[in-house]
C-alpha positions as CSV (number, residue, x, y, z in Angstrom):
1,M,-20.4,-14.7,-16.1
2,Y,-22.6,-15.1,-13.1
3,L,-19.8,-17.1,-11.4
4,F,-17.4,-14.2,-11.9
5,Y,-19.7,-11.8,-10.1
6,F,-20.4,-14.3,-7.4
7,L,-16.8,-15.0,-6.8
8,N,-16.0,-11.3,-7.0
9,G,-18.7,-10.6,-4.4
10,L,-17.2,-13.3,-2.1
11,I,-13.7,-11.9,-2.4
12,N,-15.0,-8.4,-1.6
13,C,-16.9,-9.7,1.4
14,E,-13.8,-11.4,2.7
15,M,-11.8,-8.3,2.2
16,F,-14.3,-6.2,4.2
17,N,-14.4,-8.8,6.9
18,F,-10.6,-8.7,7.1
19,V,-10.6,-4.9,7.4
20,K,-13.3,-5.1,10.1
21,H,-11.1,-7.7,11.9
22,L,-8.1,-5.3,11.8
23,I,-10.2,-2.5,13.1
24,N,-11.6,-4.6,15.9
25,R,-8.0,-5.4,16.9
26,K,-7.1,-1.7,16.9
27,Q,-4.8,-2.1,13.9
28,I,-6.1,1.0,12.2
29,V,-3.1,1.8,10.1
30,A,-3.0,-1.7,8.7
31,A,-6.8,-1.5,8.0
32,V,-6.3,1.9,6.2
33,R,-3.4,0.5,4.2
34,F,-5.3,-2.6,3.1
35,S,-8.4,-0.5,2.3
36,C,-6.3,1.8,0.1
37,A,-4.6,-1.1,-1.7
38,Y,-7.9,-2.6,-2.7
39,N,-10.0,0.7,-2.9
40,L,-12.4,-0.5,-0.3
41,D,-13.3,2.9,1.1
42,D,-13.2,6.6,0.3
43,K,-10.2,8.6,1.3
44,D,-12.1,10.9,3.6
45,H,-13.4,8.1,5.7
46,L,-9.9,6.5,5.9
47,V,-8.4,9.9,7.0
48,D,-11.1,10.1,9.7
49,M,-10.1,6.7,10.9
50,L,-6.5,7.8,11.1
51,R,-7.5,11.0,12.9
52,E,-9.4,8.9,15.5
53,H,-6.4,6.6,15.8
54,V,-4.1,9.6,16.4
55,Q,-6.5,10.9,19.1
56,N,-6.5,7.5,20.8
57,V,-2.7,7.2,20.8
58,K,-2.6,10.7,22.3
59,L,-5.0,9.7,25.1
60,I,-3.0,6.6,25.9
61,C,0.2,8.6,26.1
62,E,-1.4,11.2,28.3
63,S,-2.9,8.6,30.6
64,S,0.4,6.9,31.0
65,C,2.1,10.1,31.8
66,K,-0.5,11.1,34.4
67,K,-0.1,7.8,36.2
68,T,3.6,8.2,37.0
69,N,6.2,10.7,38.2
70,S,9.0,8.7,36.5
71,I,10.6,10.8,33.7
72,E,11.8,7.5,32.1
73,I,8.3,6.0,31.9
74,K,6.9,9.3,30.6
75,D,9.6,9.5,27.9
76,K,8.9,5.9,26.9
77,A,5.2,6.7,26.5
78,R,6.1,9.8,24.4
79,D,8.5,7.7,22.3
80,Q,5.8,5.2,21.6
81,E,3.3,7.9,20.6
82,I,6.0,9.5,18.3
83,A,6.6,6.1,16.7
84,S,2.9,5.6,16.2
85,L,2.5,9.0,14.7
86,G,5.4,8.3,12.4
87,T,3.6,5.2,11.2
88,V,0.5,7.2,10.5
89,L,2.5,9.8,8.6
90,Q,4.1,7.1,6.5
91,C,0.7,5.6,5.8
92,I,-0.6,9.0,4.7
93,S,2.4,9.5,2.4
94,D,2.4,5.9,0.9
95,N,-1.3,6.1,0.1
96,N,-1.5,9.6,-1.2
97,L,-3.8,10.8,1.6
98,E,-1.9,14.1,2.0
99,S,-4.4,16.1,0.0
100,T,-7.2,15.4,2.4
101,G,-6.5,18.1,4.9
102,Q,-4.9,19.1,8.2
103,L,-4.0,15.7,9.7
104,H,-0.4,15.8,8.5
105,K,0.1,19.2,10.1
106,E,-1.6,18.2,13.3
107,I,0.7,15.2,13.6
108,D,3.8,17.2,12.9
109,Y,2.7,19.7,15.6
110,R,2.0,16.9,18.1
111,I,5.5,15.3,17.5
112,L,7.1,18.7,18.1
113,E,5.1,19.0,21.3
114,L,6.1,15.5,22.5
115,K,9.7,16.1,21.8
116,A,9.6,19.4,23.7
117,H,8.3,17.6,26.8
118,K,10.8,14.8,26.8
119,G,12.9,14.8,29.9
120,N,10.2,16.5,31.9
């Protein structure tokens, strides 16, 4: 019986280390998916991680857009943000994180905002 608990503890430790590795590599959506699959964290914390990821993606897009006057480059940055936000929405849906609040609405609004600015 002790061996079971020992092995279970080792497996959980490895899982947490894997999630930390994903987070360190800025693979937040993958970390959230893995955490949900193995119940490694509470949903509120996972949604907070996704919210922070959404903010970081927005900052990257805005930074890219400020650095250039090229509409093509700005549209590419916006398309990348839209794709990232779509991935977050899919993660929310796949892992039943919708009930945790405003994040889905915030993402939908941001996507509409990005689409409205395309071509400018």
